[in-house]
C-alpha positions in Angstrom: 105.6 93.5 113.9 103.8 91.1 111.7 102.6 87.5 112.1 103.8 85.5 109.2 102.9 82.1 110.7 101.1 80.5 113.6 103.3 80.4 116.7 103.9 77.4 118.8 102.7 77.7 122.4 106.3 77.5 123.6 107.3 80.5 121.4 104.4 82.5 122.8 105.2 81.7 126.4 108.9 82.6 125.8 107.9 85.9 124.2 105.5 86.7 127.1 108.2 85.9 129.6 110.7 88.2 127.8 108.1 91.0 127.9 107.3 90.6 131.6 111.0 90.6 132.5 111.8 93.7 130.3 109.2 96.4 130.5 111.3 98.7 128.2 111.2 96.1 125.5 107.4 95.8 125.9 107.1 99.6 125.6 109.3 99.7 122.5 107.3 96.9 120.9 104.0 98.5 121.7 105.2 101.8 120.2 106.4 100.1 117.0 103.1 98.3 116.5 101.1 101.5 117.1 103.3 103.3 114.5 102.7 100.6 111.9 98.9 100.7 112.6 98.9 104.5 112.3 100.7 104.3 109.0 98.2 101.8 107.6 95.4 104.0 108.8 96.8 107.0 107.0 97.3 105.0 103.8 93.7 103.8 104.0 92.4 107.3 104.6 94.4 108.9 101.7 93.4 106.1 99.3 89.7 106.6 100.1 89.8 110.4 100.2 88.0 112.1 97.3 90.0 114.3 95.1 89.1 117.9 94.7 88.5 119.1 91.2 89.3 122.8 90.4 87.1 124.4 87.8 88.5 127.2 85.7 
């Protein structure tokens, strides 16, 4: 889930109403967002991790 633009108040209210009326959709959305955040975290960690040099 990404925000590509500023939402109108009516859009936010409609989205909140949908989530209140359908807890399964809320759970699915939450899990998807957490998965995306975790992937970004892993990418950041692997990019900043030092490489190990092996001496012969």
